[in-house]
C-alpha positions in Angstrom: -31.2 -24.0 45.7 -32.4 -23.4 42.2 -31.1 -25.4 39.2 -29.0 -24.1 36.7 -30.9 -23.3 33.8 -29.3 -24.7 30.6 -29.0 -22.0 27.5 -32.5 -22.4 25.1 -31.3 -23.2 22.3 -30.5 -21.5 18.9 -33.4 -20.9 16.9 -33.3 -22.1 12.7 -32.5 -18.1 12.1 -29.6 -18.3 14.3 -28.2 -21.1 13.6 -28.3 -20.2 9.4 -26.7 -17.1 10.0 -23.4 -18.9 11.8 -23.5 -21.2 9.0 -23.2 -17.8 6.6 -20.7 -16.6 8.9 -18.2 -19.3 9.0 -19.0 -20.1 5.1 -18.1 -17.1 4.7 -14.9 -17.0 6.5 -13.8 -20.1 4.4 -15.0 -18.0 1.4 -12.5 -15.4 2.1 -9.2 -17.3 2.0 -10.6 -20.4 0.1 -11.8 -19.1 -2.8 -8.5 -17.0 -3.9 -6.3 -19.8 -3.6 -8.9 -21.9 -5.8 -8.9 -19.2 -8.3 -5.0 -18.8 -8.3 -4.5 -22.4 -8.2 -6.7 -22.6 -11.8 -5.2 -19.9 -12.8 -1.7 -21.7 -12.9 -2.7 -24.8 -13.8 -4.2 -22.9 -17.0 -0.6 -20.9 -17.2 0.8 -24.3 -17.4 -1.4 -26.4 -20.2 -1.3 -23.2 -22.4 2.2 -23.6 -22.8 2.2 -27.4 -22.4 -0.1 -28.0 -25.2 1.0 -24.9 -27.6 4.5 -26.3 -27.0 5.3 -22.2 -26.3 9.3 -21.4 -25.9 10.2 -20.4 -22.5 11.7 -17.6 -24.2 8.4 -16.5 -25.3 6.0 -17.8 -21.9 7.9 -19.9 -19.5 5.6 -22.1 -17.3 5.0 -21.3 -14.1 7.5 -24.4 -12.9 10.2 -22.9 -14.9 9.5 -19.1 -13.7 9.7 -20.9 -10.0 13.2 -23.0 -10.9 14.4 -19.3 -12.1 13.3 -17.7 -8.7 15.2 -20.2 -6.8 18.2 -20.3 -9.1 18.3 -16.6 -9.2 17.9 -15.5 -5.8 21.1 -14.5 -5.2 20.7 -11.5 -8.3 16.7 -11.3 -7.5 17.4 -11.1 -3.2 19.5 -8.0 -2.6 17.6 -6.4 -6.0 14.0 -7.4 -4.1 15.4 -5.5 -0.7 16.8 -2.5 -2.3 13.6 -2.1 -3.8 11.8 -2.4 -0.1 14.2 -0.1 1.8 13.4 2.4 -1.1 9.4 1.9 -0.9 9.7 1.4 2.8 12.5 5.5 3.3 9.9 6.9 0.4 6.8 5.8 2.6 8.3 7.0 5.5 9.2 10.6 4.1 5.7 10.7 2.9 4.1 10.2 5.8 6.1 12.5 8.2 5.9 14.8 5.2 2.1 14.5 4.4 0.7 14.4 8.1 3.4 17.0 8.9 1.9 19.7 6.3 -1.6 18.9 6.8 -1.1 19.8 10.3 -0.1 23.1 9.0 -2.7 23.2 6.6 -5.3 22.5 9.4 -3.6 25.1 11.6 -3.4 28.0 9.5 -6.2 28.7 6.5 -3.6 31.3 4.6 -0.7 28.6 4.8 -3.1 26.2 3.0 -3.8 28.8 0.3 -0.8 29.2 -0.2 0.9 26.2 -0.7 -1.8 23.3 -1.3 -2.5 24.2 -5.0 1.8 23.4 -5.4 1.3 20.0 -3.7 -1.6 19.3 -6.3 0.5 20.1 -9.1 3.6 17.8 -7.6 0.5 15.2 -8.2 -1.0 15.4 -10.9 2.6 16.2 -13.0 3.9 12.1 -14.2 6.4 11.2 -12.6 8.4 10.0 -15.4 8.5 14.1 -16.5 10.3 14.6 -12.9 12.6 11.9 -13.2 15.2 13.0 -15.3 15.5 16.4 -14.2 15.9 15.0 -11.1 18.9 13.3 -12.3 20.8 16.2 -13.6 20.5 17.9 -10.3 20.8 15.3 -7.9 24.0 12.8 -8.3 23.3 10.0 -6.3 20.5 7.8 -8.3 19.6 6.5 -4.9 18.7 9.6 -3.8 16.5 10.3 -7.3 14.5 6.6 -6.8 13.7 7.4 -3.0 12.5 11.3 -4.1 10.6 10.2 -7.0 8.6 7.3 -4.9 8.3 9.8 -2.5 6.5 12.5 -4.7 4.1 10.0 -5.7 3.1 8.3 -2.0 3.4 11.9 -0.6 -0.5 13.3 -1.7 -2.9 10.7 -0.4 -1.2 11.2 3.0 -1.7 14.8 3.0 -5.2 15.0 1.0 -6.5 12.4 3.1 -4.9 13.9 6.4 -6.2 16.9 6.1 -9.7 15.8 5.1 -9.2 14.0 7.9 -8.6 17.3 10.7 -10.9 19.6 8.9 -13.8 16.8 9.9 -13.7 17.2 13.2 -16.9 17.3 14.9 -17.9 21.5 14.8 -19.8 20.5 18.4 -17.2 19.4 20.0 -15.2 21.9 18.2 -17.5 24.4 20.2 -17.2 22.2 23.5 -13.8 22.4 23.5 -13.6 25.9 22.8 -15.8 27.0 25.4 -13.9 24.9 28.1 -11.0 27.2 26.9 -9.0 24.7 25.3 -5.8 25.3 23.3 -5.3 24.8 20.2 -2.7 22.5 20.1 -5.3 20.7 22.8 -8.2 20.6 19.9 -5.5 19.2 17.8 -4.3 16.4 20.0 -7.1 14.9 21.6 -10.2 16.4 19.0 -8.2 16.3 15.5 -6.2 13.8 15.5 -8.0 11.3 16.7 -10.9 12.0 14.3 -8.3 12.4 11.4 -7.0 8.8 11.7 -9.3 7.0 10.0 -8.8 9.5 7.4 -4.7 9.1 7.8 -5.0 4.7 7.6 -7.0 4.6 4.1 -4.6 7.0 2.7 -1.8 5.3 4.3 -3.4 2.1 2.6 -3.1 4.1 -0.8 0.5 5.6 0.2 1.9 2.1 0.2 0.8 0.6 -3.0 1.8 4.0 -5.0 5.1 4.4 -2.8 6.1 1.2 -4.5 4.9 2.1 -8.1 6.6 5.2 -8.0 10.1 3.1 -6.8 9.6 0.8 -9.9 8.7 3.0 -12.5 11.1 5.8 -11.3 13.9 3.0 -11.8 12.7 2.6 -15.3 12.8 5.7 -16.0 16.0 6.8 -14.6 17.6 3.8 -15.9 19.8 2.0 -14.1 20.3 -1.6 -15.6 23.7 -2.3 -14.5 23.8 -1.0 -11.7 23.0 -2.8 -8.3 19.4 -1.6 -7.5 16.1 -2.9 -7.6 13.9 -5.7 -9.2 12.9 -2.8 -12.0 16.9 -2.8 -13.1 16.9 -6.9 -13.0 13.9 -6.5 -15.4 15.3 -4.3 -18.1 18.2 -6.7 -18.1 16.6 -9.5 -18.2 14.2 -8.4 -21.2 17.6 -7.2 -22.8 19.1 -10.2 -22.7 15.6 -12.2 -23.7 15.3 -14.1 -20.0 11.7 -13.9 -19.4 12.0 -16.3 -17.5 13.5 -14.3 -14.7 11.4 -11.4 -16.1 8.6 -13.2 -14.8 10.5 -14.1 -11.0 11.6 -10.5 -10.8 7.1 -9.3 -11.6 6.4 -12.1 -9.1 8.7 -10.5 -6.1 7.1 -7.0 -6.9 3.6 -8.6 -6.8 5.1 -10.3 -3.4 6.0 -7.3 -1.8 2.9 -5.3 -2.7 0.8 -7.8 -1.9 2.7 -7.5 2.0 2.5 -3.6 2.4 -0.9 -3.8 1.7 -1.6 -6.7 3.9 0.3 -5.0 6.5 -0.7 -1.8 6.8 -4.3 -3.0 6.8 -3.5 -5.4 9.8 -2.1 -1.8 11.6 -5.3 -0.2 10.3 -7.4 -3.0 11.5 -5.4 -2.8 15.1 -5.8 1.0 15.3 -9.7 1.0 14.8 -11.1 -2.4 15.7 -11.9 -1.2 19.3 -13.9 2.2 18.4 -14.9 3.1 14.8 -16.9 1.5 12.6 -15.1 0.9 9.9 -13.5 -1.4 12.0 -16.2 -2.9 14.7 -17.6 -5.8 13.3 -21.8 -5.9 13.9 -24.0 -8.5 13.6 -26.5 -8.9 10.3 
């Protein structure tokens, strides 16, 4: 019977590499937390040392107290902002991907309509929102449409680029074997475009939130039961600065959650096959 050989001990270089990897994993989470904690402490000390009034610069503790005390007001507003952002992002995904597919299937269609998508993207939303308010009775619909306009183009452009980036040798192979146009789209172009689409989706997620907030400022919904931007406007009119900061904190938190969720989705879809998500040894 042959004896089972013990695993060879790690050499110094391998041990150093493993320690560096563990250190990087810890630093990835610890450093942002430390920086945030130091920022909050410095913010609080500046307020205390300079005896700044809460209606000018509230301390972090007062912002937290306001967030809890005014949750009955801020909570529904945050949910409204999330709904507007989510619906706009969903519409941007459906419209952007659908239009990108049509662009790749018809060069004439792309030449005809792509310039208008660019024009829609480069026109400031603050100039479009008042016009939409004139022609659309529903303020809620105007907010969704404005957020959709901002989020639509990154998905359209990235998906179009991805669909057109499929390997030409593989395209020739599909053509040799007699694959139909839709078979090439399903089995070649869509998988090739997935990383590009996911990159555009991460961008569009943040832009849809920005579009929802900016549109609410421009349309002017203060006094109505809509999102966090209206709560910010009301707080600024009343010099309720702690509530204003609390609303800003919620907007930032929503944006972080959106980005984290879309990044996780991208990782789950790409981790087993795409170079951008595969872990390589250094």
